[in-house]
PDB file of N, CA, C and O in Angstrom:
ATOM      1  N   MET A   1     134.312  46.074 109.942  1.00  0.00           N
ATOM      2  CA  MET A   1     133.376  46.446 108.684  1.00  0.00           C
ATOM      3  C   MET A   1     132.501  45.166 108.571  1.00  0.00           C
ATOM      4  O   MET A   1     131.280  45.312 108.511  1.00  0.00           O
ATOM      5  N   LEU A   2     132.909  44.231 108.547  1.00  0.00           N
ATOM      6  CA  LEU A   2     131.823  42.995 108.255  1.00  0.00           C
ATOM      7  C   LEU A   2     130.880  42.843 109.496  1.00  0.00           C
ATOM      8  O   LEU A   2     129.728  42.465 109.278  1.00  0.00           O
ATOM      9  N   TYR A   3     131.168  43.035 110.437  1.00  0.00           N
ATOM     10  CA  TYR A   3     130.331  43.190 111.922  1.00  0.00           C
ATOM     11  C   TYR A   3     129.398  44.320 111.635  1.00  0.00           C
ATOM     12  O   TYR A   3     128.238  44.170 112.019  1.00  0.00           O
ATOM     13  N   GLY A   4     129.737  45.494 110.984  1.00  0.00           N
ATOM     14  CA  GLY A   4     128.731  46.532 110.834  1.00  0.00           C
ATOM     15  C   GLY A   4     127.622  46.217 109.887  1.00  0.00           C
ATOM     16  O   GLY A   4     126.441  46.456 110.138  1.00  0.00           O
ATOM     17  N   MET A   5     128.115  45.595 108.639  1.00  0.00           N
ATOM     18  CA  MET A   5     127.278  45.232 107.703  1.00  0.00           C
ATOM     19  C   MET A   5     126.417  44.248 108.108  1.00  0.00           C
ATOM     20  O   MET A   5     125.217  44.372 107.864  1.00  0.00           O
ATOM     21  N   ARG A   6     126.932  43.076 108.815  1.00  0.00           N
ATOM     22  CA  ARG A   6     126.052  42.119 108.973  1.00  0.00           C
ATOM     23  C   ARG A   6     124.933  42.481 110.359  1.00  0.00           C
ATOM     24  O   ARG A   6     123.740  42.182 110.323  1.00  0.00           O
ATOM     25  N   ALA A   7     125.476  43.041 111.313  1.00  0.00           N
ATOM     26  CA  ALA A   7     124.587  43.691 112.451  1.00  0.00           C
ATOM     27  C   ALA A   7     123.561  44.648 111.928  1.00  0.00           C
ATOM     28  O   ALA A   7     122.708  44.930 112.769  1.00  0.00           O
ATOM     29  N   GLN A   8     123.423  45.209 110.785  1.00  0.00           N
ATOM     30  CA  GLN A   8     122.524  46.042 110.232  1.00  0.00           C
ATOM     31  C   GLN A   8     122.113  47.344 111.398  1.00  0.00           C
ATOM     32  O   GLN A   8     120.996  47.625 111.834  1.00  0.00           O
ATOM     33  N   LEU A   9     123.282  47.915 111.667  1.00  0.00           N
ATOM     34  CA  LEU A   9     123.053  49.028 112.781  1.00  0.00           C
ATOM     35  C   LEU A   9     122.151  49.954 112.326  1.00  0.00           C
ATOM     36  O   LEU A   9     121.333  50.468 113.088  1.00  0.00           O
ATOM     37  N   PHE A  10     122.216  50.210 111.200  1.00  0.00           N
ATOM     38  CA  PHE A  10     121.487  51.364 110.801  1.00  0.00           C
ATOM     39  C   PHE A  10     120.126  51.145 109.915  1.00  0.00           C
ATOM     40  O   PHE A  10     119.949  50.026 109.432  1.00  0.00           O
ATOM     41  N   TRP A  11     119.321  52.002 109.724  1.00  0.00           N
ATOM     42  CA  TRP A  11     118.271  51.750 108.854  1.00  0.00           C
ATOM     43  C   TRP A  11     118.494  51.296 107.424  1.00  0.00           C
ATOM     44  O   TRP A  11     118.006  50.321 106.852  1.00  0.00           O
ATOM     45  N   ASP A  12     119.516  52.408 106.871  1.00  0.00           N
ATOM     46  CA  ASP A  12     119.872  52.073 105.736  1.00  0.00           C
ATOM     47  C   ASP A  12     121.555  52.546 105.546  1.00  0.00           C
ATOM     48  O   ASP A  12     122.114  53.270 106.371  1.00  0.00           O
ATOM     49  N   GLY A  13     122.123  52.092 104.519  1.00  0.00           N
ATOM     50  CA  GLY A  13     123.667  52.224 104.272  1.00  0.00           C
ATOM     51  C   GLY A  13     124.685  51.851 105.158  1.00  0.00           C
ATOM     52  O   GLY A  13     125.671  52.530 105.447  1.00  0.00           O
ATOM     53  N   ASN A  14     124.344  50.531 105.650  1.00  0.00           N
ATOM     54  CA  ASN A  14     125.237  49.762 106.631  1.00  0.00           C
ATOM     55  C   ASN A  14     126.433  49.188 105.866  1.00  0.00           C
ATOM     56  O   ASN A  14     127.426  48.892 106.530  1.00  0.00           O
ATOM     57  N   LYS A  15     126.448  48.980 104.410  1.00  0.00           N
ATOM     58  CA  LYS A  15     127.436  48.617 103.786  1.00  0.00           C
ATOM     59  C   LYS A  15     128.521  49.917 103.719  1.00  0.00           C
ATOM     60  O   LYS A  15     129.693  49.902 104.093  1.00  0.00           O
ATOM     61  N   ARG A  16     127.812  50.978 103.161  1.00  0.00           N
ATOM     62  CA  ARG A  16     128.682  52.305 103.059  1.00  0.00           C
ATOM     63  C   ARG A  16     129.174  52.877 104.299  1.00  0.00           C
ATOM     64  O   ARG A  16     130.267  53.443 104.287  1.00  0.00           O
ATOM     65  N   THR A  17     128.538  52.801 105.305  1.00  0.00           N
ATOM     66  CA  THR A  17     128.897  53.294 106.487  1.00  0.00           C
ATOM     67  C   THR A  17     129.905  52.530 107.065  1.00  0.00           C
ATOM     68  O   THR A  17     130.785  53.177 107.633  1.00  0.00           O
ATOM     69  N   SER A  18     130.022  51.065 107.065  1.00  0.00           N
ATOM     70  CA  SER A  18     130.893  50.281 107.604  1.00  0.00           C
ATOM     71  C   SER A  18     132.201  50.430 106.782  1.00  0.00           C
ATOM     72  O   SER A  18     133.285  50.436 107.365  1.00  0.00           O
ATOM     73  N   THR A  19     132.114  50.547 105.458  1.00  0.00           N
ATOM     74  CA  THR A  19     133.155  50.691 104.465  1.00  0.00           C
ATOM     75  C   THR A  19     134.074  52.132 104.803  1.00  0.00           C
ATOM     76  O   THR A  19     135.299  52.250 104.800  1.00  0.00           O
ATOM     77  N   ILE A  20     133.191  53.005 105.046  1.00  0.00           N
ATOM     78  CA  ILE A  20     133.811  54.222 105.478  1.00  0.00           C
ATOM     79  C   ILE A  20     134.689  54.081 106.949  1.00  0.00           C
ATOM     80  O   ILE A  20     135.853  54.440 107.127  1.00  0.00           O
ATOM     81  N   CYS A  21     133.952  53.574 107.743  1.00  0.00           N
ATOM     82  CA  CYS A  21     134.529  53.214 109.088  1.00  0.00           C
ATOM     83  C   CYS A  21     135.892  52.683 108.951  1.00  0.00           C
ATOM     84  O   CYS A  21     136.924  53.192 109.387  1.00  0.00           O
ATOM     85  N   ALA A  22     135.751  51.523 108.246  1.00  0.00           N
ATOM     86  CA  ALA A  22     137.040  50.864 107.954  1.00  0.00           C
ATOM     87  C   ALA A  22     138.034  51.401 107.369  1.00  0.00           C
ATOM     88  O   ALA A  22     139.185  51.195 107.755  1.00  0.00           O
ATOM     89  N   ASN A  23     137.726  52.214 106.293  1.00  0.00           N
ATOM     90  CA  ASN A  23     138.689  53.136 105.678  1.00  0.00           C
ATOM     91  C   ASN A  23     139.467  54.011 106.365  1.00  0.00           C
ATOM     92  O   ASN A  23     140.649  54.260 106.128  1.00  0.00           O
ATOM     93  N   LYS A  24     138.645  54.573 107.398  1.00  0.00           N
ATOM     94  CA  LYS A  24     139.360  55.787 108.252  1.00  0.00           C
ATOM     95  C   LYS A  24     140.377  54.720 108.946  1.00  0.00           C
ATOM     96  O   LYS A  24     141.526  55.159 108.979  1.00  0.00           O
ATOM     97  N   ILE A  25     140.244  53.597 109.432  1.00  0.00           N
ATOM     98  CA  ILE A  25     141.056  52.875 110.420  1.00  0.00           C
ATOM     99  C   ILE A  25     142.135  52.542 109.337  1.00  0.00           C
ATOM    100  O   ILE A  25     143.276  52.797 109.722  1.00  0.00           O
ATOM    101  N   MET A  26     142.049  52.079 108.185  1.00  0.00           N
ATOM    102  CA  MET A  26     143.157  51.683 107.419  1.00  0.00           C
ATOM    103  C   MET A  26     144.043  52.805 106.863  1.00  0.00           C
ATOM    104  O   MET A  26     145.264  52.773 106.709  1.00  0.00           O
ATOM    105  N   ILE A  27     143.076  53.935 106.555  1.00  0.00           N
ATOM    106  CA  ILE A  27     144.142  55.200 106.333  1.00  0.00           C
ATOM    107  C   ILE A  27     145.060  55.528 107.397  1.00  0.00           C
ATOM    108  O   ILE A  27     146.273  55.605 107.202  1.00  0.00           O
ATOM    109  N   GLU A  28     144.466  55.739 108.613  1.00  0.00           N
ATOM    110  CA  GLU A  28     145.139  56.113 110.132  1.00  0.00           C
ATOM    111  C   GLU A  28     146.469  55.310 110.048  1.00  0.00           C
ATOM    112  O   GLU A  28     147.567  55.795 110.319  1.00  0.00           O
ATOM    113  N   ASN A  29     146.265  54.093 109.666  1.00  0.00           N
ATOM    114  CA  ASN A  29     147.370  53.018 109.845  1.00  0.00           C
ATOM    115  C   ASN A  29     148.264  52.593 108.574  1.00  0.00           C
ATOM    116  O   ASN A  29     149.057  51.653 108.637  1.00  0.00           O
ATOM    117  N   GLY A  30     148.085  53.296 107.521  1.00  0.00           N
ATOM    118  CA  GLY A  30     148.780  53.484 106.375  1.00  0.00           C
ATOM    119  C   GLY A  30     148.709  52.211 105.488  1.00  0.00           C
ATOM    120  O   GLY A  30     149.587  51.899 104.683  1.00  0.00           O
ATOM    121  N   ALA A  31     147.539  51.489 105.725  1.00  0.00           N
ATOM    122  CA  ALA A  31     147.262  50.347 105.137  1.00  0.00           C
ATOM    123  C   ALA A  31     146.232  50.547 103.956  1.00  0.00           C
ATOM    124  O   ALA A  31     145.348  49.717 103.743  1.00  0.00           O
ATOM    125  N   GLY A  32     146.371  51.539 103.300  1.00  0.00           N
ATOM    126  CA  GLY A  32     145.580  51.893 101.806  1.00  0.00           C
ATOM    127  C   GLY A  32     143.999  51.968 102.356  1.00  0.00           C
ATOM    128  O   GLY A  32     143.671  52.254 103.507  1.00  0.00           O
ATOM    129  N   ILE A  33     143.188  51.671 101.351  1.00  0.00           N
ATOM    130  CA  ILE A  33     141.660  51.694 101.638  1.00  0.00           C
ATOM    131  C   ILE A  33     141.270  50.288 101.014  1.00  0.00           C
ATOM    132  O   ILE A  33     142.074  49.567 100.424  1.00  0.00           O
ATOM    133  N   ILE A  34     139.964  50.001 101.215  1.00  0.00           N
ATOM    134  CA  ILE A  34     139.148  48.886 100.852  1.00  0.00           C
ATOM    135  C   ILE A  34     138.116  49.686 100.021  1.00  0.00           C
ATOM    136  O   ILE A  34     137.386  50.633 100.313  1.00  0.00           O
ATOM    137  N   LYS A  35     138.342  48.854  98.684  1.00  0.00           N
ATOM    138  CA  LYS A  35     137.153  49.507  97.766  1.00  0.00           C
ATOM    139  C   LYS A  35     136.807  47.993  96.781  1.00  0.00           C
ATOM    140  O   LYS A  35     137.734  47.352  96.286  1.00  0.00           O
ATOM    141  N   VAL A  36     135.793  47.710  96.667  1.00  0.00           N
ATOM    142  CA  VAL A  36     135.405  46.504  95.602  1.00  0.00           C
ATOM    143  C   VAL A  36     135.550  47.210  94.364  1.00  0.00           C
ATOM    144  O   VAL A  36     135.072  48.317  94.118  1.00  0.00           O
ATOM    145  N   PRO A  37     136.315  46.421  93.520  1.00  0.00           N
ATOM    146  CA  PRO A  37     136.146  46.773  92.097  1.00  0.00           C
ATOM    147  C   PRO A  37     135.122  46.241  91.380  1.00  0.00           C
ATOM    148  O   PRO A  37     134.678  45.104  91.535  1.00  0.00           O
ATOM    149  N   ASP A  38     134.720  47.093  90.552  1.00  0.00           N
ATOM    150  CA  ASP A  38     133.325  46.798  89.802  1.00  0.00           C
ATOM    151  C   ASP A  38     133.328  45.518  89.295  1.00  0.00           C
ATOM    152  O   ASP A  38     132.295  44.870  89.470  1.00  0.00           O
ATOM    153  N   SER A  39     134.500  44.851  88.541  1.00  0.00           N
ATOM    154  CA  SER A  39     134.797  43.724  88.068  1.00  0.00           C
ATOM    155  C   SER A  39     134.371  42.523  89.009  1.00  0.00           C
ATOM    156  O   SER A  39     133.953  41.463  88.545  1.00  0.00           O
ATOM    157  N   LYS A  40     134.511  42.773  90.409  1.00  0.00           N
ATOM    158  CA  LYS A  40     134.373  41.934  91.454  1.00  0.00           C
ATOM    159  C   LYS A  40     133.162  41.980  92.275  1.00  0.00           C
ATOM    160  O   LYS A  40     133.007  41.360  93.327  1.00  0.00           O
ATOM    161  N   LEU A  41     132.268  42.801  91.688  1.00  0.00           N
ATOM    162  CA  LEU A  41     131.274  43.488  92.802  1.00  0.00           C
ATOM    163  C   LEU A  41     130.143  42.070  93.068  1.00  0.00           C
ATOM    164  O   LEU A  41     129.677  41.792  94.173  1.00  0.00           O
ATOM    165  N   GLU A  42     129.857  41.296  91.782  1.00  0.00           N
ATOM    166  CA  GLU A  42     129.084  40.062  92.136  1.00  0.00           C
ATOM    167  C   GLU A  42     129.623  39.228  92.834  1.00  0.00           C
ATOM    168  O   GLU A  42     128.883  38.643  93.626  1.00  0.00           O
ATOM    169  N   GLU A  43     130.780  38.933  92.819  1.00  0.00           N
ATOM    170  CA  GLU A  43     131.344  37.777  93.747  1.00  0.00           C
ATOM    171  C   GLU A  43     131.547  38.314  95.182  1.00  0.00           C
ATOM    172  O   GLU A  43     131.394  37.556  96.140  1.00  0.00           O
ATOM    173  N   PHE A  44     131.886  39.591  95.342  1.00  0.00           N
ATOM    174  CA  PHE A  44     131.606  40.176  96.741  1.00  0.00           C
ATOM    175  C   PHE A  44     130.389  40.068  97.213  1.00  0.00           C
ATOM    176  O   PHE A  44     130.239  39.591  98.338  1.00  0.00           O
ATOM    177  N   ASN A  45     129.414  40.438  96.545  1.00  0.00           N
ATOM    178  CA  ASN A  45     127.914  40.262  97.117  1.00  0.00           C
ATOM    179  C   ASN A  45     127.535  38.836  97.172  1.00  0.00           C
ATOM    180  O   ASN A  45     126.737  38.549  98.065  1.00  0.00           O
ATOM    181  N   ARG A  46     127.859  38.075  96.557  1.00  0.00           N
ATOM    182  CA  ARG A  46     127.736  36.515  96.886  1.00  0.00           C
ATOM    183  C   ARG A  46     128.155  36.115  98.121  1.00  0.00           C
ATOM    184  O   ARG A  46     127.414  35.586  98.950  1.00  0.00           O
ATOM    185  N   LEU A  47     129.577  36.400  98.312  1.00  0.00           N
ATOM    186  CA  LEU A  47     130.326  36.008  99.612  1.00  0.00           C
ATOM    187  C   LEU A  47     129.635  36.770 100.807  1.00  0.00           C
ATOM    188  O   LEU A  47     129.491  36.271 101.923  1.00  0.00           O
ATOM    189  N   LEU A  48     129.243  37.982 100.464  1.00  0.00           N
ATOM    190  CA  LEU A  48     128.798  38.842 101.667  1.00  0.00           C
ATOM    191  C   LEU A  48     127.385  38.074 102.113  1.00  0.00           C
ATOM    192  O   LEU A  48     127.262  37.744 103.292  1.00  0.00           O
ATOM    193  N   SER A  49     126.416  37.820 101.240  1.00  0.00           N
ATOM    194  CA  SER A  49     125.267  37.188 101.329  1.00  0.00           C
ATOM    195  C   SER A  49     125.578  35.782 102.076  1.00  0.00           C
ATOM    196  O   SER A  49     124.873  35.358 102.992  1.00  0.00           O
ATOM    197  N   GLU A  50     126.743  35.098 101.560  1.00  0.00           N
ATOM    198  CA  GLU A  50     126.904  33.784 102.265  1.00  0.00           C
ATOM    199  C   GLU A  50     127.518  34.238 103.859  1.00  0.00           C
ATOM    200  O   GLU A  50     127.105  33.506 104.759  1.00  0.00           O
ATOM    201  N   PHE A  51     128.151  35.001 104.148  1.00  0.00           N
ATOM    202  CA  PHE A  51     128.796  35.623 105.315  1.00  0.00           C
ATOM    203  C   PHE A  51     127.432  35.925 106.140  1.00  0.00           C
ATOM    204  O   PHE A  51     127.262  35.434 107.256  1.00  0.00           O
ATOM    205  N   TYR A  52     126.446  36.787 105.504  1.00  0.00           N
ATOM    206  CA  TYR A  52     125.234  37.110 106.401  1.00  0.00           C
ATOM    207  C   TYR A  52     124.438  35.779 107.002  1.00  0.00           C
ATOM    208  O   TYR A  52     123.919  35.800 108.118  1.00  0.00           O
ATOM    209  N   THR A  53     124.406  34.696 106.185  1.00  0.00           N
ATOM    210  CA  THR A  53     124.025  33.511 106.519  1.00  0.00           C
ATOM    211  C   THR A  53     124.564  32.687 107.677  1.00  0.00           C
ATOM    212  O   THR A  53     124.002  32.280 108.693  1.00  0.00           O
ATOM    213  N   THR A  54     125.766  32.561 107.254  1.00  0.00           N
ATOM    214  CA  THR A  54     126.700  31.837 108.097  1.00  0.00           C
ATOM    215  C   THR A  54     127.301  32.423 109.370  1.00  0.00           C
ATOM    216  O   THR A  54     127.367  31.806 110.433  1.00  0.00           O
ATOM    217  N   ASN A  55     127.732  33.665 109.172  1.00  0.00           N
ATOM    218  CA  ASN A  55     128.622  34.217 110.071  1.00  0.00           C
ATOM    219  C   ASN A  55     130.089  33.794 110.232  1.00  0.00           C
ATOM    220  O   ASN A  55     130.791  33.833 111.243  1.00  0.00           O
ATOM    221  N   ASP A  56     130.429  33.309 108.780  1.00  0.00           N
ATOM    222  CA  ASP A  56     131.732  32.798 108.795  1.00  0.00           C
ATOM    223  C   ASP A  56     132.437  33.551 107.758  1.00  0.00           C
ATOM    224  O   ASP A  56     132.259  33.545 106.540  1.00  0.00           O
ATOM    225  N   THR A  57     133.476  34.359 108.649  1.00  0.00           N
ATOM    226  CA  THR A  57     134.238  35.570 107.904  1.00  0.00           C
ATOM    227  C   THR A  57     135.192  34.941 106.954  1.00  0.00           C
ATOM    228  O   THR A  57     135.457  35.660 105.991  1.00  0.00           O
ATOM    229  N   GLU A  58     135.787  33.756 106.981  1.00  0.00           N
ATOM    230  CA  GLU A  58     136.944  33.240 106.421  1.00  0.00           C
ATOM    231  C   GLU A  58     136.875  33.490 104.786  1.00  0.00           C
ATOM    232  O   GLU A  58     137.843  34.045 104.265  1.00  0.00           O
ATOM    233  N   LYS A  59     135.948  33.163 104.108  1.00  0.00           N
ATOM    234  CA  LYS A  59     136.004  33.253 102.632  1.00  0.00           C
ATOM    235  C   LYS A  59     136.086  34.916 102.265  1.00  0.00           C
ATOM    236  O   LYS A  59     137.002  35.434 101.628  1.00  0.00           O
ATOM    237  N   ILE A  60     135.090  35.509 102.735  1.00  0.00           N
ATOM    238  CA  ILE A  60     135.043  37.061 102.497  1.00  0.00           C
ATOM    239  C   ILE A  60     136.508  37.945 102.903  1.00  0.00           C
ATOM    240  O   ILE A  60     137.005  38.793 102.161  1.00  0.00           O
ATOM    241  N   LYS A  61     136.959  37.615 103.994  1.00  0.00           N
ATOM    242  CA  LYS A  61     137.960  38.221 104.429  1.00  0.00           C
ATOM    243  C   LYS A  61     139.199  37.841 103.466  1.00  0.00           C
ATOM    244  O   LYS A  61     140.019  38.689 103.115  1.00  0.00           O
ATOM    245  N   GLU A  62     139.252  36.626 103.111  1.00  0.00           N
ATOM    246  CA  GLU A  62     140.428  36.202 102.117  1.00  0.00           C
ATOM    247  C   GLU A  62     140.026  36.947 100.864  1.00  0.00           C
ATOM    248  O   GLU A  62     140.969  37.511 100.309  1.00  0.00           O
ATOM    249  N   PHE A  63     138.766  37.087 100.255  1.00  0.00           N
ATOM    250  CA  PHE A  63     138.562  37.749  99.055  1.00  0.00           C
ATOM    251  C   PHE A  63     138.877  39.262  99.234  1.00  0.00           C
ATOM    252  O   PHE A  63     139.564  39.790  98.359  1.00  0.00           O
ATOM    253  N   ILE A  64     138.370  40.137 100.456  1.00  0.00           N
ATOM    254  CA  ILE A  64     138.814  41.413 100.578  1.00  0.00           C
ATOM    255  C   ILE A  64     140.330  41.594 100.788  1.00  0.00           C
ATOM    256  O   ILE A  64     140.695  42.728 100.477  1.00  0.00           O
ATOM    257  N   TYR A  65     141.223  40.859 101.191  1.00  0.00           N
ATOM    258  CA  TYR A  65     142.537  40.795 101.360  1.00  0.00           C
ATOM    259  C   TYR A  65     143.043  40.940 100.033  1.00  0.00           C
ATOM    260  O   TYR A  65     143.685  41.914  99.641  1.00  0.00           O
ATOM    261  N   GLU A  66     142.673  39.752  99.227  1.00  0.00           N
ATOM    262  CA  GLU A  66     143.274  39.538  97.649  1.00  0.00           C
ATOM    263  C   GLU A  66     142.804  40.375  96.799  1.00  0.00           C
ATOM    264  O   GLU A  66     143.476  40.559  95.784  1.00  0.00           O
ATOM    265  N   ASN A  67     141.609  41.069  96.952  1.00  0.00           N
ATOM    266  CA  ASN A  67     140.752  41.985  95.867  1.00  0.00           C
ATOM    267  C   ASN A  67     140.535  43.232  96.125  1.00  0.00           C
ATOM    268  O   ASN A  67     140.254  44.002  95.207  1.00  0.00           O
ATOM    269  N   CYS A  68     140.619  43.618  97.314  1.00  0.00           N
ATOM    270  CA  CYS A  68     139.757  44.926  97.683  1.00  0.00           C
ATOM    271  C   CYS A  68     140.842  46.171  98.439  1.00  0.00           C
ATOM    272  O   CYS A  68     140.556  47.363  98.553  1.00  0.00           O
ATOM    273  N   ILE A  69     141.915  45.618  98.817  1.00  0.00           N
ATOM    274  CA  ILE A  69     142.764  46.443  99.473  1.00  0.00           C
ATOM    275  C   ILE A  69     143.818  47.405  98.477  1.00  0.00           C
ATOM    276  O   ILE A  69     144.753  46.853  97.898  1.00  0.00           O
ATOM    277  N   ASP A  70     143.603  48.708  98.353  1.00  0.00           N
ATOM    278  CA  ASP A  70     144.309  49.398  97.366  1.00  0.00           C
ATOM    279  C   ASP A  70     145.029  50.693  98.047  1.00  0.00           C
ATOM    280  O   ASP A  70     144.665  51.136  99.136  1.00  0.00           O
ATOM    281  N   GLY A  71     145.956  51.176  97.379  1.00  0.00           N
ATOM    282  CA  GLY A  71     146.699  52.299  97.834  1.00  0.00           C
ATOM    283  C   GLY A  71     148.009  51.955  98.353  1.00  0.00           C
ATOM    284  O   GLY A  71     148.409  50.809  98.554  1.00  0.00           O
ATOM    285  N   ILE A  72     148.795  53.279  98.602  1.00  0.00           N
ATOM    286  CA  ILE A  72     150.107  53.219  99.293  1.00  0.00           C
ATOM    287  C   ILE A  72     149.947  52.837 100.656  1.00  0.00           C
ATOM    288  O   ILE A  72     149.009  53.138 101.394  1.00  0.00           O
ATOM    289  N   THR A  73     150.974  52.128 100.931  1.00  0.00           N
ATOM    290  CA  THR A  73     151.070  51.369 102.425  1.00  0.00           C
ATOM    291  C   THR A  73     152.462  52.064 102.944  1.00  0.00           C
ATOM    292  O   THR A  73     153.316  52.425 102.134  1.00  0.00           O
ATOM    293  N   PHE A  74     152.597  52.197 104.135  1.00  0.00           N
ATOM    294  CA  PHE A  74     153.875  52.631 104.822  1.00  0.00           C
ATOM    295  C   PHE A  74     153.863  51.834 106.129  1.00  0.00           C
ATOM    296  O   PHE A  74     152.869  51.294 106.614  1.00  0.00           O
ATOM    297  N   GLU A  75     155.157  51.834 106.658  1.00  0.00           N
ATOM    298  CA  GLU A  75     155.406  51.428 108.004  1.00  0.00           C
ATOM    299  C   GLU A  75     155.345  52.511 108.882  1.00  0.00           C
ATOM    300  O   GLU A  75     155.934  53.570 108.666  1.00  0.00           O
ATOM    301  N   ASN A  76     154.456  52.225 110.152  1.00  0.00           N
ATOM    302  CA  ASN A  76     154.638  53.532 111.213  1.00  0.00           C
ATOM    303  C   ASN A  76     155.856  53.528 112.067  1.00  0.00           C
ATOM    304  O   ASN A  76     156.055  54.446 112.863  1.00  0.00           O
TER     305      ASN A  76
END
């Protein structure tokens, strides 16, 4: 997901398209979905901008894991 966002593979909609693709994989594997809560959107955008500049995924991946994964999970 982060690669697709940073690589700007499309003219427009890179964040949306990358999130949809990531959610397809998440759902297929029973891992819930990724969604950024409105209350965390400003922090997500700040971390995403930092990631775009540095290509360091550590902070944004931790943020996504802690704040943005939602839904029922199950073991395959």
